[in-house]
C-alpha positions, 0 to 999 in steps of 0.5 A: 261153158267157155265163157262161164269158165272164163268169167269164173277165172277172172273172178279168181285172178282178176279180169286183167290177168285172163287173156283171151283171143283175139288178143296177141298170145303168140308169146305163150302159144309158140315155143322157143324153137318156133317149131310148135304154135298152138291156140289157147282158150285163154292164158291165166296168170295167177299171183299166188298158190291159192289162186293156182289151186282155184283155177285148177279146180275150176278147170277140172270141174269144167273138164278143161285141160291145163298146160302149165308154163314158166319161161317158155324156154323148153326145147321139146314143145312141152309148155304150149297148148295144142292147136284146138283152142280148148286148153287153158295156159297157166302161166306162173310168170307172176309168182316171182318171190323169194319167200325165204333164205336160211343162211345156217340151213343153206336153203332158199325158198322161192316161187315157180315163176322166179327167173333162174338168174334172180334166184342166182342173184338172191343167193349171191347177195347173201354170199352163197351159191345156187349153182344151177346154170344154163344159157337160158338162165335170164328167162327160164324159171325155177318151176320150169327147171324143176318140171323138166329136171334141168341140167346145165353146166355144173351137173358134174359137181352139183348134180341137176335140178333134182339133186338141188331141190329139198322140197316142193309145193305143188297143186294137184290135178284135183286142185288141193295144195301139197306143202312139201317145202322142207329144208331137211336133208334127211326124211325117210317118212314114205314115198319121195313125192318130191322126186315124183313131181320133178321131171314130170313136166306138168303132167302130174301137177303144178309146181308153185314153189321149191326149197332149194340147196345153197352152197358157199361161194367158191373162193377161187374160180379158174377157167380154160380152154384146151385144144385136144387132138381127139375125143379120146384125149378129151376123155383122157383129160377129164380123167386127169382133171377128176383125179387132180381136182377132185370136187373142185372141178365144176365145169367140163364142156367139149365142142367140136371143130364145126360147133366153133366154126358156127360161132366164128362165122356168126359171131366173129367178135368172140375169142377163137384161140384154137381155130383148127383144133378138132375138139376143144375143151372148156374146164372150170375149177371152183373150190375153197382154196385161194387164188394162188393155190387153185391156180397152181393146181390147175396149171399143174394139170394142164402142164401134165396134159400138155406133156402126155399129148391129150392136150395140144394147146391151152389158154387160161382165163386171167380175169373174170372177164376173160372167164366169161368170155370163154363161157360165152363162146360155148353158150353161143353155139346154139345161137349160132345154129339158129342163125345157120338155119333149122337143124335136128337137135339131139340131147342125149346121154351115154356112159362117158367111157363110150362117148368116143366110139359112139361118136365115131360110129354115129358120125359114120352112119349119118355120113353114109346116110346123107353125105355132106351133112354137117355135125354140131357136137357139143355139151357136158362131157363131164356128165356124158350129156352131148348135144349131138345135132345134125345141120343140113349140107351147105347150101341146102334148103334147111327146112326141107332137110328137117322136114324130110330127114328128121325121122331117119336121122333121129332113128340112126342117132336113137338106135346108137344111143340105145346100143351104147346103153344111153338115154334119148333125153338127157336134160331137155325132157320128153315133151311132144318132141320125144313122146312117140320115141319114148313109147318105142324105146322105154321098157313096157314095164316102165311105161306101165308103171308111169301110166299107172302113176298118171292115172292115180294122180290125174284120173281125168287126164287134164294136166298138160295132156299129150306130153311125155305119155 
């Protein structure tokens, strides 16, 4: 049956687009964090929606499970096959076209394999902005961004991937094509199917294309780093920035001292204006005002923050190159962590007002459990999303630390998240990493509804099985 299916798939997409062992499939079978390594029956690379639909139908007829994959930059093990060697990995990397760009309607329709950076560039070439932005934008794809409902650095102003998508084209588990590529802002004709597939991590169907919202390019963008004496002061600065900059506030990132210490250790060429600041905030204003007026407002905000003590020092970028350098510091934290060694990652969200208390209490609980652990705390303070990561004590075996301590560390962190009314996954998704945790912490009613939806759309359970549910 396997040989017959592989031959059929080759007739659909072309023999050269079906990769099978003993070929080296590691770039598809191993996740970005190198925590999961599976074995695929085959890697199939369709070049069109029609080919995707035909592949899905063929696999459904053969009873073979499919694992959709975009750029394979996910962090929760949701886009790699299991280790049984029986699943077909469906790679969307060949489907990269920008199908349409409507400047009057401020929309762009792209295929699922379009790399995020390419989508940004296509919008910029027409004088427009697609604002989704994250560290992996040079390799992650639009389909993957939507399948995981990616967040990134500009959620504060523009929302996450779901908010930036108006319509989808999806291949269902039966191999049918739903053409929902609407560019409408208003359409109250039944259930929100678009919203159902976004964030479903390939468990309900295969996203093949999307119609995305575009925005005018800002006339001015100003970036600064601000040193704050405490996390409470950073939250106070956020309130002031919202009040004074309103919708012009497009970025508000926070970084604790140890996270920047790691960047300084592993990337010493990057700027470090406030080496000993307990907390550093990166904030950005982007709006339609001219440069001079925008800078006046921005510097007025920082002056007021310095006067009331919630900021101890500040550096404002004087050029685009300086702005990019400041952002590069923030985006280098995950890379510095990887250089330091394996660590326990958390992508959590709690109400912004509760973040200082959450961090204080959880830091104390973790240190009491294991003195000497190092806390790498950074993320999108503006929307309540922290990457609250735990590094082994200095000199400890990082691999052994991850293996032995992850269950208890997760329990401490997630208990605190739940106590503060938060979420165990803010922007990375559930995948297989948080699947069991979700079963424990999501309400029985919510889980029941999710299972009913999964059964209704995918009765054979062949779409990315073992993920989310």
